[in-house]
mmCIF file as gemmi writes it, N, C-alpha and C atoms, coordinates in Angstrom:
data_model
loop_
_atom_site.group_PDB
_atom_site.id
_atom_site.type_symbol
_atom_site.label_atom_id
_atom_site.label_alt_id
_atom_site.label_comp_id
_atom_site.label_asym_id
_atom_site.label_entity_id
_atom_site.label_seq_id
_atom_site.pdbx_PDB_ins_code
_atom_site.Cartn_x
_atom_site.Cartn_y
_atom_site.Cartn_z
_atom_site.occupancy
_atom_site.B_iso_or_equiv
_atom_site.pdbx_formal_charge
_atom_site.auth_seq_id
_atom_site.auth_asym_id
_atom_site.pdbx_PDB_model_num
ATOM 1 N N . MET Axp A 1 ? 236.964 75.597 -162.07 1 0 ? 1 A 1
ATOM 2 C CA . MET Axp A 1 ? 237.751 74.408 -161.339 1 0 ? 1 A 1
ATOM 3 C C . MET Axp A 1 ? 237.357 74.528 -159.953 1 0 ? 1 A 1
ATOM 4 N N . VAL Axp A 2 ? 236.774 73.366 -159.44 1 0 ? 2 A 1
ATOM 5 C CA . VAL Axp A 2 ? 236.275 73.118 -158.108 1 0 ? 2 A 1
ATOM 6 C C . VAL Axp A 2 ? 237.397 72.569 -157.229 1 0 ? 2 A 1
ATOM 7 N N . ILE Axp A 3 ? 237.927 73.159 -156.237 1 0 ? 3 A 1
ATOM 8 C CA . ILE Axp A 3 ? 239.075 72.582 -155.437 1 0 ? 3 A 1
ATOM 9 C C . ILE Axp A 3 ? 238.465 71.887 -154.452 1 0 ? 3 A 1
ATOM 10 N N . LYS Axp A 4 ? 238.708 70.742 -154.107 1 0 ? 4 A 1
ATOM 11 C CA . LYS Axp A 4 ? 238.17 69.881 -152.916 1 0 ? 4 A 1
ATOM 12 C C . LYS Axp A 4 ? 239.131 70.135 -151.899 1 0 ? 4 A 1
ATOM 13 N N . ARG Axp A 5 ? 238.531 70.349 -150.671 1 0 ? 5 A 1
ATOM 14 C CA . ARG Axp A 5 ? 239.195 70.779 -149.429 1 0 ? 5 A 1
ATOM 15 C C . ARG Axp A 5 ? 239.411 69.302 -148.838 1 0 ? 5 A 1
ATOM 16 N N . ARG Axp A 6 ? 240.677 69.062 -148.386 1 0 ? 6 A 1
ATOM 17 C CA . ARG Axp A 6 ? 240.856 67.795 -147.602 1 0 ? 6 A 1
ATOM 18 C C . ARG Axp A 6 ? 240.975 68.054 -146.036 1 0 ? 6 A 1
ATOM 19 N N . TYR Axp A 7 ? 239.98 67.437 -145.398 1 0 ? 7 A 1
ATOM 20 C CA . TYR Axp A 7 ? 240.013 67.732 -144.007 1 0 ? 7 A 1
ATOM 21 C C . TYR Axp A 7 ? 241.024 66.686 -143.266 1 0 ? 7 A 1
ATOM 22 N N . SER Axp A 8 ? 241.532 67.241 -142.33 1 0 ? 8 A 1
ATOM 23 C CA . SER Axp A 8 ? 242.425 66.333 -141.399 1 0 ? 8 A 1
ATOM 24 C C . SER Axp A 8 ? 241.444 65.661 -140.412 1 0 ? 8 A 1
ATOM 25 N N . HIS Axp A 9 ? 241.637 64.551 -140.096 1 0 ? 9 A 1
ATOM 26 C CA . HIS Axp A 9 ? 241.154 63.964 -138.95 1 0 ? 9 A 1
ATOM 27 C C . HIS Axp A 9 ? 242.056 63.699 -137.912 1 0 ? 9 A 1
ATOM 28 N N . TYR Axp A 10 ? 241.982 64.326 -136.586 1 0 ? 10 A 1
ATOM 29 C CA . TYR Axp A 10 ? 242.666 64.043 -135.664 1 0 ? 10 A 1
ATOM 30 C C . TYR Axp A 10 ? 242.211 63.048 -134.601 1 0 ? 10 A 1
ATOM 31 N N . THR Axp A 11 ? 243.19 62.198 -134.047 1 0 ? 11 A 1
ATOM 32 C CA . THR Axp A 11 ? 242.869 61.06 -133.201 1 0 ? 11 A 1
ATOM 33 C C . THR Axp A 11 ? 242.164 61.866 -131.843 1 0 ? 11 A 1
ATOM 34 N N . SER Axp A 12 ? 241.578 61.101 -130.921 1 0 ? 12 A 1
ATOM 35 C CA . SER Axp A 12 ? 241.209 61.737 -129.821 1 0 ? 12 A 1
ATOM 36 C C . SER Axp A 12 ? 242.443 62.128 -128.869 1 0 ? 12 A 1
ATOM 37 N N . GLN Axp A 13 ? 243.594 61.074 -129.049 1 0 ? 13 A 1
ATOM 38 C CA . GLN Axp A 13 ? 244.75 61.328 -128.145 1 0 ? 13 A 1
ATOM 39 C C . GLN Axp A 13 ? 245.481 62.641 -128.764 1 0 ? 13 A 1
ATOM 40 N N . THR Axp A 14 ? 245.463 62.799 -130.036 1 0 ? 14 A 1
ATOM 41 C CA . THR Axp A 14 ? 246.164 64.076 -130.667 1 0 ? 14 A 1
ATOM 42 C C . THR Axp A 14 ? 245.208 65.282 -130.119 1 0 ? 14 A 1
ATOM 43 N N . LYS Axp A 15 ? 244.021 65.153 -129.995 1 0 ? 15 A 1
ATOM 44 C CA . LYS Axp A 15 ? 243.074 66.288 -129.585 1 0 ? 15 A 1
ATOM 45 C C . LYS Axp A 15 ? 243.477 66.597 -128.021 1 0 ? 15 A 1
ATOM 46 N N . PHE Axp A 16 ? 243.527 65.495 -127.272 1 0 ? 16 A 1
ATOM 47 C CA . PHE Axp A 16 ? 243.65 65.587 -125.842 1 0 ? 16 A 1
ATOM 48 C C . PHE Axp A 16 ? 245.25 66.248 -125.626 1 0 ? 16 A 1
ATOM 49 N N . LYS Axp A 17 ? 246.017 65.754 -126.142 1 0 ? 17 A 1
ATOM 50 C CA . LYS Axp A 17 ? 247.54 66.257 -125.985 1 0 ? 17 A 1
ATOM 51 C C . LYS Axp A 17 ? 247.553 67.813 -126.532 1 0 ? 17 A 1
ATOM 52 N N . LEU Axp A 18 ? 246.841 68.25 -127.428 1 0 ? 18 A 1
ATOM 53 C CA . LEU Axp A 18 ? 246.895 69.512 -127.923 1 0 ? 18 A 1
ATOM 54 C C . LEU Axp A 18 ? 246.088 70.462 -127.015 1 0 ? 18 A 1
ATOM 55 N N . ILE Axp A 19 ? 244.942 70.106 -126.481 1 0 ? 19 A 1
ATOM 56 C CA . ILE Axp A 19 ? 244.189 70.981 -125.442 1 0 ? 19 A 1
ATOM 57 C C . ILE Axp A 19 ? 245.209 70.729 -124.428 1 0 ? 19 A 1
ATOM 58 N N . ILE Axp A 20 ? 245.665 69.758 -123.73 1 0 ? 20 A 1
ATOM 59 C CA . ILE Axp A 20 ? 246.359 69.883 -122.543 1 0 ? 20 A 1
ATOM 60 C C . ILE Axp A 20 ? 247.723 70.754 -122.694 1 0 ? 20 A 1
ATOM 61 N N . GLN Axp A 21 ? 248.382 70.876 -123.818 1 0 ? 21 A 1
ATOM 62 C CA . GLN Axp A 21 ? 249.275 71.923 -123.988 1 0 ? 21 A 1
ATOM 63 C C . GLN Axp A 21 ? 248.74 73.202 -123.925 1 0 ? 21 A 1
ATOM 64 N N . ILE Axp A 22 ? 247.54 73.495 -124.424 1 0 ? 22 A 1
ATOM 65 C CA . ILE Axp A 22 ? 247.102 74.873 -124.348 1 0 ? 22 A 1
ATOM 66 C C . ILE Axp A 22 ? 246.63 75.322 -122.834 1 0 ? 22 A 1
ATOM 67 N N . ILE Axp A 23 ? 246.072 74.235 -122.215 1 0 ? 23 A 1
ATOM 68 C CA . ILE Axp A 23 ? 245.426 74.477 -120.849 1 0 ? 23 A 1
ATOM 69 C C . ILE Axp A 23 ? 246.645 74.744 -119.918 1 0 ? 23 A 1
ATOM 70 N N . THR Axp A 24 ? 247.858 73.949 -120.075 1 0 ? 24 A 1
ATOM 71 C CA . THR Axp A 24 ? 248.943 74.01 -119.094 1 0 ? 24 A 1
ATOM 72 C C . THR Axp A 24 ? 249.943 74.951 -119.666 1 0 ? 24 A 1
ATOM 73 N N . LYS Axp A 25 ? 249.587 75.82 -120.6 1 0 ? 25 A 1
ATOM 74 C CA . LYS Axp A 25 ? 250.382 76.82 -121.181 1 0 ? 25 A 1
ATOM 75 C C . LYS Axp A 25 ? 251.855 76.51 -121.508 1 0 ? 25 A 1
ATOM 76 N N . GLN Axp A 26 ? 251.844 75.131 -122.005 1 0 ? 26 A 1
ATOM 77 C CA . GLN Axp A 26 ? 253.108 74.765 -122.601 1 0 ? 26 A 1
ATOM 78 C C . GLN Axp A 26 ? 253.254 75.629 -124.125 1 0 ? 26 A 1
ATOM 79 N N . LYS Axp A 27 ? 252.158 75.718 -124.767 1 0 ? 27 A 1
ATOM 80 C CA . LYS Axp A 27 ? 251.965 76.361 -126.112 1 0 ? 27 A 1
ATOM 81 C C . LYS Axp A 27 ? 250.743 77.174 -125.951 1 0 ? 27 A 1
ATOM 82 N N . THR Axp A 28 ? 251.034 78.39 -126.827 1 0 ? 28 A 1
ATOM 83 C CA . THR Axp A 28 ? 249.678 79.082 -126.969 1 0 ? 28 A 1
ATOM 84 C C . THR Axp A 28 ? 248.799 78.454 -128.111 1 0 ? 28 A 1
ATOM 85 N N . GLN Axp A 29 ? 247.559 78.838 -127.923 1 0 ? 29 A 1
ATOM 86 C CA . GLN Axp A 29 ? 246.487 78.409 -128.811 1 0 ? 29 A 1
ATOM 87 C C . GLN Axp A 29 ? 246.878 78.865 -130.444 1 0 ? 29 A 1
ATOM 88 N N . ALA Axp A 30 ? 247.472 80.109 -130.544 1 0 ? 30 A 1
ATOM 89 C CA . ALA Axp A 30 ? 248.044 80.583 -131.757 1 0 ? 30 A 1
ATOM 90 C C . ALA Axp A 30 ? 249.084 79.588 -132.185 1 0 ? 30 A 1
ATOM 91 N N . GLN Axp A 31 ? 249.996 79.095 -131.214 1 0 ? 31 A 1
ATOM 92 C CA . GLN Axp A 31 ? 251.179 78.332 -131.734 1 0 ? 31 A 1
ATOM 93 C C . GLN Axp A 31 ? 250.548 76.814 -132.197 1 0 ? 31 A 1
ATOM 94 N N . ILE Axp A 32 ? 249.615 76.427 -131.514 1 0 ? 32 A 1
ATOM 95 C CA . ILE Axp A 32 ? 249.149 75.166 -131.922 1 0 ? 32 A 1
ATOM 96 C C . ILE Axp A 32 ? 248.409 75.231 -133.365 1 0 ? 32 A 1
ATOM 97 N N . CYS Axp A 33 ? 247.442 76.414 -133.573 1 0 ? 33 A 1
ATOM 98 C CA . CYS Axp A 33 ? 246.92 76.515 -134.785 1 0 ? 33 A 1
ATOM 99 C C . CYS Axp A 33 ? 247.882 76.588 -135.959 1 0 ? 33 A 1
ATOM 100 N N . LYS Axp A 34 ? 249.196 77.347 -135.734 1 0 ? 34 A 1
ATOM 101 C CA . LYS Axp A 34 ? 249.701 77.344 -136.885 1 0 ? 34 A 1
ATOM 102 C C . LYS Axp A 34 ? 250.751 76.229 -137.104 1 0 ? 34 A 1
ATOM 103 N N . GLU Axp A 35 ? 251.069 75.522 -136.048 1 0 ? 35 A 1
ATOM 104 C CA . GLU Axp A 35 ? 251.947 74.312 -136.128 1 0 ? 35 A 1
ATOM 105 C C . GLU Axp A 35 ? 251.184 73.183 -137.038 1 0 ? 35 A 1
ATOM 106 N N . TYR Axp A 36 ? 249.759 72.987 -136.499 1 0 ? 36 A 1
ATOM 107 C CA . TYR Axp A 36 ? 249.134 71.919 -136.952 1 0 ? 36 A 1
ATOM 108 C C . TYR Axp A 36 ? 247.872 72.341 -138.124 1 0 ? 36 A 1
ATOM 109 N N . ASN Axp A 37 ? 248.188 73.743 -138.384 1 0 ? 37 A 1
ATOM 110 C CA . ASN Axp A 37 ? 247.22 74.21 -139.503 1 0 ? 37 A 1
ATOM 111 C C . ASN Axp A 37 ? 245.799 74.151 -139.087 1 0 ? 37 A 1
ATOM 112 N N . ILE Axp A 38 ? 245.416 74.2 -137.844 1 0 ? 38 A 1
ATOM 113 C CA . ILE Axp A 38 ? 244.064 74.195 -137.478 1 0 ? 38 A 1
ATOM 114 C C . ILE Axp A 38 ? 243.449 75.431 -137.169 1 0 ? 38 A 1
ATOM 115 N N . SER Axp A 39 ? 242.333 75.545 -137.45 1 0 ? 39 A 1
ATOM 116 C CA . SER Axp A 39 ? 241.478 76.837 -136.951 1 0 ? 39 A 1
ATOM 117 C C . SER Axp A 39 ? 241.269 77.189 -135.559 1 0 ? 39 A 1
ATOM 118 N N . SER Axp A 40 ? 241.26 78.342 -135.184 1 0 ? 40 A 1
ATOM 119 C CA . SER Axp A 40 ? 241.047 78.708 -133.808 1 0 ? 40 A 1
ATOM 120 C C . SER Axp A 40 ? 239.633 78.069 -133.306 1 0 ? 40 A 1
ATOM 121 N N . ASN Axp A 41 ? 238.875 78.324 -134.193 1 0 ? 41 A 1
ATOM 122 C CA . ASN Axp A 41 ? 237.386 77.666 -133.93 1 0 ? 41 A 1
ATOM 123 C C . ASN Axp A 41 ? 237.415 76.32 -133.583 1 0 ? 41 A 1
ATOM 124 N N . LEU Axp A 42 ? 238.057 75.565 -134.279 1 0 ? 42 A 1
ATOM 125 C CA . LEU Axp A 42 ? 238.147 74.207 -134.11 1 0 ? 42 A 1
ATOM 126 C C . LEU Axp A 42 ? 238.821 73.79 -132.638 1 0 ? 42 A 1
ATOM 127 N N . ILE Axp A 43 ? 239.856 74.589 -132.472 1 0 ? 43 A 1
ATOM 128 C CA . ILE Axp A 43 ? 240.502 74.301 -131.086 1 0 ? 43 A 1
ATOM 129 C C . ILE Axp A 43 ? 239.567 74.85 -130.102 1 0 ? 43 A 1
ATOM 130 N N . ASN Axp A 44 ? 238.87 75.884 -130.25 1 0 ? 44 A 1
ATOM 131 C CA . ASN Axp A 44 ? 237.707 76.262 -129.037 1 0 ? 44 A 1
ATOM 132 C C . ASN Axp A 44 ? 236.787 75.202 -128.946 1 0 ? 44 A 1
ATOM 133 N N . LYS Axp A 45 ? 236.478 74.496 -130.031 1 0 ? 45 A 1
ATOM 134 C CA . LYS Axp A 45 ? 235.379 73.549 -129.959 1 0 ? 45 A 1
ATOM 135 C C . LYS Axp A 45 ? 235.986 72.263 -129.137 1 0 ? 45 A 1
ATOM 136 N N . TRP Axp A 46 ? 237.046 71.859 -129.372 1 0 ? 46 A 1
ATOM 137 C CA . TRP Axp A 46 ? 237.866 70.737 -128.692 1 0 ? 46 A 1
ATOM 138 C C . TRP Axp A 46 ? 237.95 71.131 -127.446 1 0 ? 46 A 1
ATOM 139 N N . LYS Axp A 47 ? 238.362 72.412 -127.023 1 0 ? 47 A 1
ATOM 140 C CA . LYS Axp A 47 ? 238.733 72.822 -125.493 1 0 ? 47 A 1
ATOM 141 C C . LYS Axp A 47 ? 237.324 72.846 -124.856 1 0 ? 47 A 1
ATOM 142 N N . ASN Axp A 48 ? 236.293 73.386 -125.414 1 0 ? 48 A 1
ATOM 143 C CA . ASN Axp A 48 ? 234.871 73.329 -124.712 1 0 ? 48 A 1
ATOM 144 C C . ASN Axp A 48 ? 234.315 71.918 -124.556 1 0 ? 48 A 1
ATOM 145 N N . GLU Axp A 49 ? 234.513 71.049 -125.526 1 0 ? 49 A 1
ATOM 146 C CA . GLU Axp A 49 ? 234.196 69.717 -125.202 1 0 ? 49 A 1
ATOM 147 C C . GLU Axp A 49 ? 235.014 69.19 -124.201 1 0 ? 49 A 1
ATOM 148 N N . PHE Axp A 50 ? 236.299 69.325 -124.084 1 0 ? 50 A 1
ATOM 149 C CA . PHE Axp A 50 ? 237.136 68.69 -123.016 1 0 ? 50 A 1
ATOM 150 C C . PHE Axp A 50 ? 236.579 69.23 -121.764 1 0 ? 50 A 1
ATOM 151 N N . LEU Axp A 51 ? 236.348 70.46 -121.618 1 0 ? 51 A 1
ATOM 152 C CA . LEU Axp A 51 ? 236.058 71.119 -120.273 1 0 ? 51 A 1
ATOM 153 C C . LEU Axp A 51 ? 234.407 70.613 -119.956 1 0 ? 51 A 1
ATOM 154 N N . LYS Axp A 52 ? 233.78 70.448 -120.899 1 0 ? 52 A 1
ATOM 155 C CA . LYS Axp A 52 ? 232.462 70.113 -120.63 1 0 ? 52 A 1
ATOM 156 C C . LYS Axp A 52 ? 232.385 68.618 -120.275 1 0 ? 52 A 1
ATOM 157 N N . ASN Axp A 53 ? 233.174 67.606 -120.929 1 0 ? 53 A 1
ATOM 158 C CA . ASN Axp A 53 ? 232.947 66.023 -120.717 1 0 ? 53 A 1
ATOM 159 C C . ASN Axp A 53 ? 234.257 65.607 -120.086 1 0 ? 53 A 1
ATOM 160 N N . GLY Axp A 54 ? 235.216 66.222 -119.636 1 0 ? 54 A 1
ATOM 161 C CA . GLY Axp A 54 ? 236.361 65.871 -119.281 1 0 ? 54 A 1
ATOM 162 C C . GLY Axp A 54 ? 236.341 65.007 -117.886 1 0 ? 54 A 1
ATOM 163 N N . TYR Axp A 55 ? 235.313 65.303 -116.998 1 0 ? 55 A 1
ATOM 164 C CA . TYR Axp A 55 ? 235.007 64.661 -115.884 1 0 ? 55 A 1
ATOM 165 C C . TYR Axp A 55 ? 234.66 63.213 -115.952 1 0 ? 55 A 1
ATOM 166 N N . LYS Axp A 56 ? 234.212 62.886 -117.097 1 0 ? 56 A 1
ATOM 167 C CA . LYS Axp A 56 ? 233.666 61.299 -117.54 1 0 ? 56 A 1
ATOM 168 C C . LYS Axp A 56 ? 234.785 60.485 -117.446 1 0 ? 56 A 1
ATOM 169 N N . ILE Axp A 57 ? 236.141 60.786 -117.48 1 0 ? 57 A 1
ATOM 170 C CA . ILE Axp A 57 ? 237.282 59.896 -117.35 1 0 ? 57 A 1
ATOM 171 C C . ILE Axp A 57 ? 237.432 59.12 -116.045 1 0 ? 57 A 1
ATOM 172 N N . PHE Axp A 58 ? 236.701 59.862 -114.978 1 0 ? 58 A 1
ATOM 173 C CA . PHE Axp A 58 ? 237.02 59.393 -113.718 1 0 ? 58 A 1
ATOM 174 C C . PHE Axp A 58 ? 235.689 58.789 -113.044 1 0 ? 58 A 1
ATOM 175 N N . GLU Axp A 59 ? 234.621 58.613 -113.911 1 0 ? 59 A 1
ATOM 176 C CA . GLU Axp A 59 ? 233.324 57.896 -113.718 1 0 ? 59 A 1
ATOM 177 C C . GLU Axp A 59 ? 233.862 56.291 -113.884 1 0 ? 59 A 1
ATOM 178 N N . LYS Axp A 60 ? 233.249 55.581 -113.034 1 0 ? 60 A 1
ATOM 179 C CA . LYS Axp A 60 ? 233.337 54.044 -113.122 1 0 ? 60 A 1
ATOM 180 C C . LYS Axp A 60 ? 232.517 53.658 -114.478 1 0 ? 60 A 1
ATOM 181 N N . ASP Axp A 61 ? 233.168 52.672 -115.036 1 0 ? 61 A 1
ATOM 182 C CA . ASP Axp A 61 ? 232.719 52.258 -116.202 1 0 ? 61 A 1
ATOM 183 C C . ASP Axp A 61 ? 231.628 51.126 -116.122 1 0 ? 61 A 1
ATOM 184 N N . THR Axp A 62 ? 230.609 51.535 -115.489 1 0 ? 62 A 1
ATOM 185 C CA . THR Axp A 62 ? 229.282 50.715 -115.352 1 0 ? 62 A 1
ATOM 186 C C . THR Axp A 62 ? 228.789 49.994 -116.44 1 0 ? 62 A 1
ATOM 187 N N . LYS Axp A 63 ? 228.773 50.455 -117.588 1 0 ? 63 A 1
ATOM 188 C CA . LYS Axp A 63 ? 228.479 49.725 -118.902 1 0 ? 63 A 1
ATOM 189 C C . LYS Axp A 63 ? 229.279 48.459 -118.94 1 0 ? 63 A 1
ATOM 190 N N . SER Axp A 64 ? 230.668 48.597 -118.709 1 0 ? 64 A 1
ATOM 191 C CA . SER Axp A 64 ? 231.304 47.416 -118.884 1 0 ? 64 A 1
ATOM 192 C C . SER Axp A 64 ? 231.015 46.433 -117.723 1 0 ? 64 A 1
ATOM 193 N N . ASP Axp A 65 ? 230.881 46.978 -116.597 1 0 ? 65 A 1
ATOM 194 C CA . ASP Axp A 65 ? 230.464 45.888 -115.568 1 0 ? 65 A 1
ATOM 195 C C . ASP Axp A 65 ? 229.189 45.155 -115.754 1 0 ? 65 A 1
ATOM 196 N N . GLU Axp A 66 ? 228.255 45.968 -116.26 1 0 ? 66 A 1
ATOM 197 C CA . GLU Axp A 66 ? 227 45.416 -116.671 1 0 ? 66 A 1
ATOM 198 C C . GLU Axp A 66 ? 227.087 44.339 -117.76 1 0 ? 66 A 1
ATOM 199 N N . LYS Axp A 67 ? 227.929 44.64 -118.716 1 0 ? 67 A 1
ATOM 200 C CA . LYS Axp A 67 ? 228.086 43.586 -119.882 1 0 ? 67 A 1
ATOM 201 C C . LYS Axp A 67 ? 228.92 42.272 -119.13 1 0 ? 67 A 1
ATOM 202 N N . ASP Axp A 68 ? 229.977 42.705 -118.33 1 0 ? 68 A 1
ATOM 203 C CA . ASP Axp A 68 ? 230.755 41.325 -117.642 1 0 ? 68 A 1
ATOM 204 C C . ASP Axp A 68 ? 229.709 40.475 -116.979 1 0 ? 68 A 1
ATOM 205 N N . LYS Axp A 69 ? 228.765 41.206 -116.311 1 0 ? 69 A 1
ATOM 206 C CA . LYS Axp A 69 ? 227.832 40.518 -115.447 1 0 ? 69 A 1
ATOM 207 C C . LYS Axp A 69 ? 226.777 39.552 -116.272 1 0 ? 69 A 1
ATOM 208 N N . LYS Axp A 70 ? 226.257 40.262 -117.209 1 0 ? 70 A 1
ATOM 209 C CA . LYS Axp A 70 ? 225.542 39.694 -118.325 1 0 ? 70 A 1
ATOM 210 C C . LYS Axp A 70 ? 226.199 38.409 -118.972 1 0 ? 70 A 1
ATOM 211 N N . ILE Axp A 71 ? 227.521 38.626 -119.35 1 0 ? 71 A 1
ATOM 212 C CA . ILE Axp A 71 ? 228.249 37.478 -119.86 1 0 ? 71 A 1
ATOM 213 C C . ILE Axp A 71 ? 228.44 36.347 -119.007 1 0 ? 71 A 1
ATOM 214 N N . GLN Axp A 72 ? 228.556 36.636 -117.877 1 0 ? 72 A 1
ATOM 215 C CA . GLN Axp A 72 ? 228.676 35.467 -116.913 1 0 ? 72 A 1
ATOM 216 C C . GLN Axp A 72 ? 227.471 34.928 -116.482 1 0 ? 72 A 1
ATOM 217 N N . GLN Axp A 73 ? 226.297 35.635 -116.854 1 0 ? 73 A 1
ATOM 218 C CA . GLN Axp A 73 ? 225.266 34.934 -116.466 1 0 ? 73 A 1
ATOM 219 C C . GLN Axp A 73 ? 224.846 34.033 -117.583 1 0 ? 73 A 1
ATOM 220 N N . LEU Axp A 74 ? 225.062 34.38 -118.905 1 0 ? 74 A 1
ATOM 221 C CA . LEU Axp A 74 ? 224.815 33.676 -119.929 1 0 ? 74 A 1
ATOM 222 C C . LEU Axp A 74 ? 225.816 32.442 -119.951 1 0 ? 74 A 1
ATOM 223 N N . GLU Axp A 75 ? 227.049 32.544 -119.587 1 0 ? 75 A 1
ATOM 224 C CA . GLU Axp A 75 ? 227.895 31.447 -119.551 1 0 ? 75 A 1
ATOM 225 C C . GLU Axp A 75 ? 227.323 30.378 -118.566 1 0 ? 75 A 1
ATOM 226 N N . ASN Axp A 76 ? 226.894 30.744 -117.384 1 0 ? 76 A 1
ATOM 227 C CA . ASN Axp A 76 ? 226.373 29.989 -116.54 1 0 ? 76 A 1
ATOM 228 C C . ASN Axp A 76 ? 225.108 29.092 -117.094 1 0 ? 76 A 1
ATOM 229 N N . ILE Axp A 77 ? 224.276 29.802 -117.839 1 0 ? 77 A 1
ATOM 230 C CA . ILE Axp A 77 ? 223.149 29.086 -118.401 1 0 ? 77 A 1
ATOM 231 C C . ILE Axp A 77 ? 223.575 28.189 -119.497 1 0 ? 77 A 1
ATOM 232 N N . ILE Axp A 78 ? 224.491 28.37 -120.267 1 0 ? 78 A 1
ATOM 233 C CA . ILE Axp A 78 ? 225.123 27.523 -121.263 1 0 ? 78 A 1
ATOM 234 C C . ILE Axp A 78 ? 225.813 26.396 -120.556 1 0 ? 78 A 1
ATOM 235 N N . GLY Axp A 79 ? 226.349 26.564 -119.312 1 0 ? 79 A 1
ATOM 236 C CA . GLY Axp A 79 ? 226.983 25.318 -118.663 1 0 ? 79 A 1
ATOM 237 C C . GLY Axp A 79 ? 226.034 24.484 -118.132 1 0 ? 79 A 1
ATOM 238 N N . LYS Axp A 80 ? 224.903 25.065 -117.561 1 0 ? 80 A 1
ATOM 239 C CA . LYS Axp A 80 ? 223.784 24.141 -117.197 1 0 ? 80 A 1
ATOM 240 C C . LYS Axp A 80 ? 222.935 23.368 -118.211 1 0 ? 80 A 1
ATOM 241 N N . GLN Axp A 81 ? 222.983 24.123 -119.43 1 0 ? 81 A 1
ATOM 242 C CA . GLN Axp A 81 ? 222.172 23.524 -120.544 1 0 ? 81 A 1
ATOM 243 C C . GLN Axp A 81 ? 222.995 22.324 -121.037 1 0 ? 81 A 1
ATOM 244 N N . THR Axp A 82 ? 224.375 22.474 -121.264 1 0 ? 82 A 1
ATOM 245 C CA . THR Axp A 82 ? 225.308 21.577 -121.585 1 0 ? 82 A 1
ATOM 246 C C . THR Axp A 82 ? 225.222 20.247 -120.624 1 0 ? 82 A 1
ATOM 247 N N . VAL Axp A 83 ? 225.142 20.587 -119.282 1 0 ? 83 A 1
ATOM 248 C CA . VAL Axp A 83 ? 225.226 19.344 -118.311 1 0 ? 83 A 1
ATOM 249 C C . VAL Axp A 83 ? 223.656 18.651 -118.642 1 0 ? 83 A 1
ATOM 250 N N . GLU Axp A 84 ? 222.801 19.508 -118.908 1 0 ? 84 A 1
ATOM 251 C CA . GLU Axp A 84 ? 221.436 18.721 -118.942 1 0 ? 84 A 1
ATOM 252 C C . GLU Axp A 84 ? 221.275 18.043 -120.371 1 0 ? 84 A 1
ATOM 253 N N . ILE Axp A 85 ? 221.885 18.61 -121.442 1 0 ? 85 A 1
ATOM 254 C CA . ILE Axp A 85 ? 221.744 17.903 -122.512 1 0 ? 85 A 1
ATOM 255 C C . ILE Axp A 85 ? 222.669 16.685 -122.419 1 0 ? 85 A 1
ATOM 256 N N . ALA Axp A 86 ? 223.686 16.738 -121.789 1 0 ? 86 A 1
ATOM 257 C CA . ALA Axp A 86 ? 224.704 15.365 -121.715 1 0 ? 86 A 1
ATOM 258 C C . ALA Axp A 86 ? 223.739 14.467 -120.887 1 0 ? 86 A 1
ATOM 259 N N . LEU Axp A 87 ? 223.303 14.842 -119.864 1 0 ? 87 A 1
ATOM 260 C CA . LEU Axp A 87 ? 222.534 14.027 -119.055 1 0 ? 87 A 1
ATOM 261 C C . LEU Axp A 87 ? 221.188 13.192 -119.801 1 0 ? 87 A 1
ATOM 262 N N . LEU Axp A 88 ? 220.57 14.025 -120.633 1 0 ? 88 A 1
ATOM 263 C CA . LEU Axp A 88 ? 219.38 13.674 -121.278 1 0 ? 88 A 1
ATOM 264 C C . LEU Axp A 88 ? 219.855 12.672 -122.394 1 0 ? 88 A 1
ATOM 265 N N . LYS Axp A 89 ? 220.902 12.895 -123.024 1 0 ? 89 A 1
ATOM 266 C CA . LYS Axp A 89 ? 221.528 12.035 -124.002 1 0 ? 89 A 1
ATOM 267 C C . LYS Axp A 89 ? 221.95 10.63 -123.162 1 0 ? 89 A 1
ATOM 268 N N . LYS Axp A 90 ? 222.387 10.821 -122.09 1 0 ? 90 A 1
ATOM 269 C CA . LYS Axp A 90 ? 222.806 9.403 -121.475 1 0 ? 90 A 1
ATOM 270 C C . LYS Axp A 90 ? 221.475 8.569 -120.995 1 0 ? 90 A 1
ATOM 271 N N . ILE Axp A 91 ? 220.491 9.411 -120.758 1 0 ? 91 A 1
ATOM 272 C CA . ILE Axp A 91 ? 219.214 8.705 -120.515 1 0 ? 91 A 1
ATOM 273 C C . ILE Axp A 91 ? 218.492 8.039 -121.59 1 0 ? 91 A 1
ATOM 274 N N . LEU Axp A 92 ? 218.594 8.767 -122.649 1 0 ? 92 A 1
ATOM 275 C CA . LEU Axp A 92 ? 218.16 8.307 -124.046 1 0 ? 92 A 1
ATOM 276 C C . LEU Axp A 92 ? 218.708 6.935 -124.481 1 0 ? 92 A 1
ATOM 277 N N . ASN Axp A 93 ? 220.088 7.165 -124.36 1 0 ? 93 A 1
ATOM 278 C CA . ASN Axp A 93 ? 220.97 6.093 -124.774 1 0 ? 93 A 1
ATOM 279 C C . ASN Axp A 93 ? 220.605 4.607 -123.952 1 0 ? 93 A 1
ATOM 280 N N . GLN Axp A 94 ? 220.43 4.991 -122.61 1 0 ? 94 A 1
ATOM 281 C CA . GLN Axp A 94 ? 220.065 3.889 -121.811 1 0 ? 94 A 1
ATOM 282 C C . GLN Axp A 94 ? 218.648 3.245 -122.014 1 0 ? 94 A 1
ATOM 283 N N . LEU Axp A 95 ? 217.911 3.942 -122.593 1 0 ? 95 A 1
ATOM 284 C CA . LEU Axp A 95 ? 216.485 3.43 -122.989 1 0 ? 95 A 1
ATOM 285 C C . LEU Axp A 95 ? 216.417 2.606 -124.189 1 0 ? 95 A 1
ATOM 286 N N . ASP Axp A 96 ? 217.347 2.893 -125.207 1 0 ? 96 A 1
ATOM 287 C CA . ASP Axp A 96 ? 217.418 2.136 -126.394 1 0 ? 96 A 1
ATOM 288 C C . ASP Axp A 96 ? 217.981 0.795 -126.245 1 0 ? 96 A 1
């Protein structure tokens, strides 16, 4: 008989909360592992990833700014084309 193991999926908020509890010594890593039934290796992986990439929360969201600029440019182009189409339709109606 094969027993399927169900893996729990933790949200990024949960991972963050647990790692902060460990770093700020609110709970020990052993307490978190026991309480949430998580292996110590997984906690270490989350902690290392947090320590490696945590600085990114302070970076400016340049991708979002670039997307906003691109959207604004496209909206401007659409606006100009709409005016041009309306003008051309008006001219064509006058020729008929």
